C-alpha positions in Angstrom: -11.4 -7.7 -40.5 -14.9 -9.3 -40.2 -14.2 -9.9 -36.6 -13.2 -6.6 -35.6 -16.5 -5.5 -37.4 -18.5 -7.7 -35.4 -16.8 -6.5 -32.1 -18.1 -3.0 -32.9 -21.5 -4.2 -32.6 -21.1 -6.8 -29.8 -22.9 -5.3 -26.7 -21.4 -7.9 -24.5 -17.9 -7.1 -25.3 -18.6 -3.5 -24.8 -19.9 -4.3 -21.4 -16.8 -6.3 -20.6 -14.7 -3.4 -21.5 -16.7 -1.0 -19.3 -16.5 -3.8 -16.5 -12.8 -4.1 -16.9 -12.1 -0.2 -17.1 -14.1 0.3 -14.1 -12.1 -2.3 -12.0 -8.9 -1.1 -13.4 -9.6 2.5 -12.5 -11.0 1.8 -8.9 -8.4 -0.7 -8.0 -5.2 1.6 -9.2 -6.7 4.8 -7.1 -7.6 2.4 -4.0 -4.3 0.3 -4.0 -2.3 3.6 -4.3 -3.9 5.5 -1.7 -4.2 2.6 0.8 -0.6 1.5 0.1 0.7 5.1 0.7 -1.1 5.3 3.8 0.2 1.7 5.2 3.6 2.7 3.9 3.5 6.0 6.1 2.1 3.9 9.1 5.0 1.4 8.8 8.0 3.6 8.0 9.6 3.2 11.3 12.0 0.9 13.1 11.2 -1.7 15.4 9.8 -5.4 15.4 6.1 -4.3 15.5 6.6 -2.2 12.2 8.6 -5.1 10.7 5.6 -7.6 11.4 3.1 -4.9 10.0 5.4 -5.0 6.9 4.9 -8.5 6.5 1.3 -8.6 7.1 0.5 -5.6 4.6 2.7 -7.7 1.8 1.6 -11.5 2.6 -1.4 -11.2 0.3 0.6 -10.1 -2.5 2.8 -13.2 -2.5 -0.4 -15.7 -2.7 -1.7 -16.9 -5.8 -4.7 -14.9 -7.2 -6.5 -18.2 -7.4 -6.0 -18.7 -3.6 -6.9 -15.3 -2.9 -10.2 -16.1 -4.7 -11.1 -19.2 -2.8 -10.3 -17.5 0.5 -12.6 -14.7 -0.3 -15.4 -16.9 -1.6 -15.5 -18.4 1.7 -15.5 -15.1 3.4 -18.3 -13.4 1.0 -20.8 -16.1 0.4 -24.4 -15.7 1.8 -23.6 -17.9 4.9 -19.8 -16.9 5.0 -17.5 -15.2 7.6 -18.4 -11.5 6.8 -22.4 -12.0 6.9 -21.9 -14.0 10.1 -19.7 -11.3 11.8 -22.5 -8.5 10.6 -25.1 -10.8 12.3 -23.4 -10.7 15.5 -23.3 -7.0 15.6 -27.0 -6.6 14.6 -26.5 -5.9 11.0 -28.0 -7.9 8.1 -25.6 -9.3 5.6 -26.2 -9.3 1.8 -25.5 -11.5 -1.3 -21.9 -9.8 -1.9 -21.5 -12.4 -5.1 -24.9 -12.3 -6.1 -26.2 -9.0 -5.8 -25.7 -7.3 -9.2 -25.4 -3.6 -7.6 -22.6 -4.6 -5.5 -20.9 -7.9 -6.9 -18.4 -5.7 -8.9 -17.2 -3.7 -6.0 -16.7 -7.0 -4.1 -14.4 -8.2 -6.6 -12.7 -4.7 -6.3 -12.0 -5.1 -2.7 -10.6 -8.3 -2.9 -8.2 -7.4 -5.6 -7.2 -4.0 -3.8 -6.8 -6.1 -0.7 -4.1 -8.2 -2.5 -2.5 -5.4 -4.5 -2.1 -2.8 -1.9 1.1 -4.7 -0.5 2.8 -4.2 -3.7 2.0 -0.4 -3.4 3.3 -0.5 -0.1 6.7 -1.7 -0.6 7.2 0.5 -3.5 6.1 3.4 -1.4 8.2 2.2 1.6 11.3 1.9 -0.6 10.8 5.6 -1.9 10.0 6.9 1.5 13.4 5.5 2.8 15.4 7.0 0.0 14.4 10.5 0.7 17.4 12.3 2.6 16.8 13.2 6.2 18.5 16.7 5.3 15.4 17.8 3.5 13.3 17.2 6.6 15.8 18.9 8.8 15.9 21.9 6.8 12.1 22.0 6.6 11.9 22.0 10.6 14.2 24.8 10.6 12.1 26.6 8.0 9.1 26.1 10.5 7.3 23.4 8.5 4.7 21.2 10.1 4.1 17.7 9.1 1.3 18.5 6.5 3.7 21.0 4.7 6.6 18.3 5.2 4.4 15.8 3.3 3.0 18.4 0.6 6.3 20.0 -0.4 8.7 17.0 0.4 7.4 13.6 0.7 4.7 13.6 -2.0 6.5 15.2 -4.7 9.4 13.0 -4.2 7.0 9.9 -4.4 6.3 10.4 -7.7 8.6 7.9 -9.2 6.7 5.3 -7.0 3.3 6.5 -8.1 4.2 6.0 -11.7 5.4 2.6 -11.3 2.5 1.6 -9.0 -0.3 3.1 -11.4 1.2 1.5 -14.7 1.7 -2.0 -13.1 -1.7 -1.9 -11.5 -3.3 -0.7 -14.8 -1.7 -3.5 -16.5 -2.7 -6.3 -14.0 -6.4 -4.9 -13.6 -7.2 -4.8 -17.3 -5.9 -8.6 -17.4 -7.5 -9.4 -14.3 -9.2 -13.1 -15.0 -8.3 -15.5 -11.8 -10.1 -13.7 -9.0 -13.3 -13.3 -11.2 -13.6 -16.9 -12.4 -13.0 -18.1 -8.9 -15.5 -15.7 -7.0 -18.3 -15.3 -9.8 -17.2 -16.7 -13.0 -18.5 -13.5 -14.7 -21.9 -13.9 -13.0 -24.5 -13.2 -12.0 -25.3 -13.4 -16.0 -22.4 -11.3 -17.5 -22.2 -8.8 -14.7 -18.6 -9.1 -14.0 -17.3 -10.5 -17.0 -13.9 -9.0 -17.9 -12.1 -8.9 -21.4 -9.9 -11.5 -20.3 -12.8 -13.7 -19.1 -14.6 -13.0 -22.5 -11.5 -14.1 -24.6 -11.3 -17.2 -22.8 -14.9 -18.2 -22.9 -15.2 -17.2 -26.8 -11.9 -19.1 -27.7 -11.8 -22.2 -25.4 -15.7 -22.5 -24.7 -17.3 -21.3 -27.7 -14.2 -22.4 -30.2 -14.2 -19.2 -32.0 -10.5 -18.7 -31.8 -10.2 -16.1 -34.5 -12.9 -13.8 -32.8 -11.3 -14.3 -29.5 -7.9 -13.3 -31.0 -9.4 -10.0 -32.3 -10.5 -9.4 -28.8 -6.8 -10.0 -27.4 -5.5 -7.4 -30.0 -8.3 -4.9 -28.8 -7.0 -5.5 -24.9 -3.4 -5.0 -26.1 -4.0 -1.8 -27.7 -6.0 -0.7 -25.1 -3.6 -1.5 -22.4 -0.6 -0.2 -24.5 -2.2 3.2 -25.2 -3.4 3.8 -21.6 -0.1 2.9 -20.2 1.8 5.2 -22.6 -0.6 7.8 -21.8 -0.3 7.5 -18.0 3.4 7.1 -18.2 3.9 10.5 -20.3 1.6 12.3 -17.7 3.1 11.2 -14.5 6.5 11.7 -15.5 5.8 15.2 -15.6 5.4 15.1 -12.0 8.8 13.6 -11.1 11.5 15.5 -9.5 15.0 15.1 -8.7 17.3 16.2 -5.6 
């Protein structure tokens, strides 16, 4: 119990919770939005769209460590991104050293990898919607926006539930990309709960304290997942 009492007073652990929640929230929202847009773009027949689906999904099958190394090459001070910005007359920045933007750099990397999963789920949901519904809406005079608002989006609700829960769980456990890109730095700016647990247990050799952090992380993920599922399930409709 003393470990949990100390956790309540640990400002660094509180900071790790804030960073983790921030990453989880933005990653979940951005990946769902971009995944839906990409699914709508490739929801057609033809080799071009099949190729686009492969391109969107490829980052998902890569190891998070590999993704971290790829983007570390891109985001370093003399990396690919800053060189491209220099070619078009813009000044680059320290994407992984600037405390004001480093968290968003990590978020962008995670979104780039996770949106492929959302694309596949949304694409499967789009292709399961009966064409009869769209044909009836045309007869009723619906334009594209009304068809999306009243047919497509409501019937995508199960996919939104799946994506949201899976992304929240994975984002709260994020570790690999952070270790490879910043190792929690600069300072503790990007230290997540998982990284804090590993450092405390295997670097500081305080396994009891690290275990109490893991229990808090488990309760946090479990409570948020149950809450999100209970809310999103209400939106799901049947046809």
